[in-house]
N, C-alpha and C positions, 0 to 999 in steps of 0.2 A: 503494500499500500503506499503511495507516494507522499512526500511530506504536504504537498499541495492539497491532498484530500485529507489529511489530519488536520490541518491548520483551521481553525475556525475564522469566521469572520468577525471580529470584536468591534465593529463600528458601531453597533446597537443592537436591541433585540430585534428578534423575528417574529413579524406578525402574520396572523392568518386575517385576512379581510373579513371573512364571515364570521370569525369567532373571536376576534382582538388576540391580545397576547397568548402565545402557545408555547413557544421555546425561547430560553435564553441561550446565545451563542456560546458562552463560555462552557456550557455543560451538556447541551444537548446539539445532535444535528439532525438535519432532513435528511430520509435515506436519498433525496436525490444528492444532496451534498456528498454523501458518504459514496455515492454509485455514480458518479459523473460518467465515469468509464469503466463499465463493470468489466469488459473484455481484456483490459490492461491488468486486472487482478487475478494472480495465480489461482486463487481459491475458487474464481467463479469460472476460470476455463476448467479446473480440474472437476468442479461440479457439473458441468455441462458435459464434459467427456465421460464422467460416471452415469449419468443419465441416458446418454447416448448409448454406451454400452450395455446397461439394462434393458433399453429397448431393443437394441439388435440382438441381444442373447436372447431375450424372449421370443423374436419372430423366429431365431434360428431354432429353438426348441420347439415351438409351435409348428414350423414347417418338418422338423425331424419326426414328432409325433404324428401329425396327419388327422386326419377325421377320426374322432373318437366313436362317434355314434353308430355307423355302419358296422363297427366290429363287436359289438355288444350282441348282436343277434347270433353270430356263428358262435360267441361265447355260450349263451343261452342254450343253445340247440346241443353243444358238447355236454352240459352239466345236464340236460334233459335225458339225453340217449344214455348217459353214463348211469344216471340214477334209476331209468327204466330197466336198464340190465340187471339191476340188483333189485327190483321189484318194488321200489319206492314208487307210491300212489303219485298221478300228475297233478293232482291238487295240491299235495304236500311240496312238490316240485314250484308250483306257480306261488304257493305262500313263501316259501324259502326265497325265491327270487326277489318278491316283492320286499321283503324284509331287509334284503341287501341293497335295493334301489332307494329305500326309504332311509337306510342308514347313510348312503352317500349325500341323499337329498337333504338330510339334518345337518351336515357339514356346511351346507351354503350359509344358512344364518350365523353359524356358531363361528365359523372362520370369518364371515363378512364382519361380523361386530369386532373381532380381534384386529383385523385389519383396518375397517373404517376409523375406530377411535383413535388409533395411532397416526393415520394418514390426515384425520382433521385436527390433530394436535400438530403435526407438523405444517399443515396449511395455514393454519390460524397464527403459528409461530412467524411464518416466512411474511405474512400479511402485514405483522405488528413488527417487523425488523427483529423477531429472535429467532432463537435456535430450535426451541422444543424440546422433546425428549433426546436425551444423547448418551445416557450413562448405562440405561438397564437394556443390555442387548450388546451384540457384538458389533451393531452398525447403526448408528442415528436413533438408538433406543427402539430397536424393532420388538424387545420382547419387554416392552413397558406396559402394554395393555395384558399381557400373559401373568406380569407380576400384581397388576390390579386385580385380575380375575381370581388369582391365589388368595389376595387379600381380602376380596369381598366374600369368597368361598368362606373364609375362616373368621369373619366378622360375626358376632352376637346378633342373633335374630331378636329382636326387640319388636314387641306387640304393645300397644298403650291399654290401660287398663280399661278405658271407656270403649274399646273398640270391640266391634263386631268379630270374634277372633275367626269364625270360621269363614265368612264371607272375606274378611281380610287375607286370609292364608288363599281364598280360591281365585282373588282377583288377578294376582299374576300369572297364574296357571291358564285363566280365561284369557288373557292377552297373548302370552306367548304361542299357545297351541295353535290357533289360526295364523299367525305369523309364520309358521313352519309349513302347515299343509297347503297355503296359498301358493307355493311354489310348483306344487305338483303340475299343473297344465302348461307351464311356462318352460318353453324350448332354449336349451343353451347353446343349441347348434343343430346342425343338421342329423335328424332322427336321435337328438339327444333329449329327451323329454320323459317324465317319469309317468304321466297320463296324459295320453293325447286324446282328450275328450273333445268332443263336437262342441260343447257349450263352455270353453274353458274360459271366454271373456267374463260370462254370467258366474262362473264358478268363482273367478278370483274376487270380484267386486263384491259376491254375497260371502265368502267366508272372510275376507278383509274385514267387512263391515262387523263382524261379532268381536273384534278387539275393543271396540268402543263399549262394550256391555262391560268388561273388565276393568277399563278406566273408572267407569260410573261407579262399579263395585268398590274400587280401591279409594275412591272419594268419600264416598258414604258410609264405609265401614269403619274409617279412621278415627271417627269421631273428633274430627277436627276442623274447623269451619272453614280454614283456609282449604284443605284438603276436597272437602264438599264444594267449595266455589271452583276448585280446579277442575275436578270431574264434571260439573255442570257445563263449565265453558266448553271442555273437550267435547261433551255429547253435541252441543250447539253447533260449535265448529266443525267437528267431522261430518254430520248428517248435512250440514249446510254445503259444504264445499264437495261432498260426494257426489250431489247432483250435476254440478257443471262439469265435474271429472269424468263421470259417466257419459253424458251428452257429448264429449268431445271425442269420445272413441265412435260415436254412433256413424259420423260421415265416413270412417275408414271402414267398419263393420258393412255399410251400404256400398262400398265401392267394390271390396272384395267377396260380399256375398255369402260371409261365414262368419261364425264365432269362435272357431277353433284359431288359437293364437299361432301354432305353428304355420296353419295355412294362410293365415293373414300375411306372416312373416315370408312365407314362399311365392305368395301373390306377386311381392315387390322385386322378384327376381328379375335381370335383364337389365338393360341401359337404352334409354332414348338416343337416338342418333349414335349409337356405339360410344357414348361419353357419359352422360347424364344418369346417374340409376334412377330406377324407376320406384323410388322409395315414395312413401306419401308425404314425407315431409316436403316435397318438390310438386307436388300437385298444387296448381295456382291458388292461391289466396287460402281455399279449404284446408289444406294441409298445413300451412304455417299456422292459423288461426286455431285449428283443434291442437297442435303441438304446444302452443303457448299457454293455451287454456288449460291443457292438461298438466303441464309443467308446474304453473301456479298452484293448480289446486292439489296436485300431488305433494307440494313443499308445505300448504296447509295441513293436508291429511296426516303427514308425520310430523306435526307439531313442530317444523323447523322455524327459525327465524326467517323473514320476519312475523311468522304467525305462530310463535309458540306463546300464546295466550294461557293455554293450560298450565303451561309450566313458569308462567311469568313470576321470576325469582323477586323482583323488586315491589311486587304487589302480594304474592301468596307463599312465601318462602320457598317452596319448591313444588309447589302446585298438588296434583293428585298424588302424588308419591312422597309426600312430606314424611309422614309416619312409617316409612319402610327402610330398611337396613339388609346389608348381607347380600346374599344372593337374590332375594325378592326384589330389591333395588335393582340387581344387576339385570334381572328378566325383563323390566322394563325398558331398559336400555338397550336390551338385545332385540326386543320386539320392534325398537322405534328405527333402528338400522336396518332390520331385516324387512322393513316397509320401505326404507329409503332404497335398499337394493331392489326390492320389487318393482317399485316405480320407474326406476332405471330400466330395470330387464324389459318391462312392458313398453316403455317409450322406445327402446332399442328394437324391439320386436315389430311394434305397430307401426312406428314412425320413420324408422332408419332400416329398415330391411332385414332385421335380425343378424344373421350371420353372412350377409352378402358384402362383397368387397366394394370400397368406393369406387374403384375405376377397374377396367377388365384386366391390364396387366398385373394387378396386384392379388389376383385371383389364386396364386400358389400357397397362399396361406390358407390352414383349415376355417372352417365357418365359424368354430367355437373361438377361435382367437379374436376375428373381427367382432364376434358379438361381444367379447369380455371386452375388449378395447372401447366399443361404443358405451358400455355401461361405465367403465371408469371415467371417462370423459364426462357423462351425464352426472354420476355422483361427485366430480370434482366441482359441479355448477351448486350442487346443493350444498357442499361445504363452504365454497366461494360466498355463496348467499349470507351465510349466517354471520361471516365477518365484514359484510359490505352494506346491508341494510338495518335501519332502525328498526324495533318492534311495533307494529300497528297497534293502536288504540283499540280496545274490542268493541266499540261500536262501529268504528271505520271498518274494522274487520268484516263485519256482518253485511254493512251497507255494500261495500267492496263486491263482495259475493252475489248478493241479492240484487243489487241495482246495476253491476256492470257483468261479471263473469257469466253468470246465467243466462241474462239476455242475450250475448255475444254466443255463447253455445248453442242457444235456441238458433240464432239466426244463421249460424253456419251449419246447421243440420239442413235448412232450408237450402243454402248455398250448395252443399253437397248434393242435394237431390236436383238441383239445375245443373251442376257438373255432370251428374250420370245421364242427365237428359240430353247435354251437348256431347258427350262422349259416345252415347249410342247411337 
């Protein structure tokens, strides 16, 4: 780092015209002062090289592994033939295979929670010119969330004397089970889906809506007025924003002619003019409006900033989970990040072509690699929003939904009908 970058300007205080005096030059630096020429800094170049190496290594590993989904059918056929040869009933074989797939599916929200918490800490730190986790784990604190999980597992489970103990215990269970089951019909790549059901879109919205009951139960059973207010706020918010979120998907369903999520993703295969992907996000007006409405409503559905009214710490201590500790407390966070992942999976499948490559010459990578890349980019948006926007006031949050998002989503359905008529 050069002497010019380190030397502050001591001619006077630094002013922010919107908020008055913010920094004193003798003790604080603006990031733009510290990073006037970032590529001249060895640490910046080294970090960029590490990032490029990770992306290149990940792409090489994905190319080497190839498509995973088509290989599962021969594996099942081999297991079935081997078991039938020893007289095992076919029903038991199917149950055993279902449990194997269920165990793999269970890893999705668990691994996602460990990774997403660490990633959010790193993103928030860099946005605020900090380092974030660095010491727990061999590289950039990658084991920090594992240590946090062990800590939460060992912490004492405290239940208030005035709480309804049965409901208090059931609430996190009611929240987290739908957050796991909801991944069943979501495709993670070509032929890589747990349950390829025809009404997958309806299933996701129906099962995902059950978790709000667990939040209400947590707030009501805690015997705490702040928790109760958090639960009621959550019910109002989630029920309200579920409407435009559902309506945002309807134009896509109308254009694809199916409710099957894997078929919706497959419908977007190919390119216009050999260059532009046939993703729904590129459908004129209808696709962009549907995506924006779905994205905003999904941020609200997952109680993320700027829509984190149920967990407004400045108003409600910690919201509906104030009276929870240990693993019960952790289950609420696991479900929150599970629904963030679900929203990103749905957006990638419904609006960005699932596992389709963005350009024809990039199709050498398997579908699951492209699908995962799109999901990670969308998850970054969720984490980025949290450290960018201020929290909505509760009345304005509801007004925004009922007076803007809902009418826009309904008008977009009509526009989708017009687009289908023009394309027919």
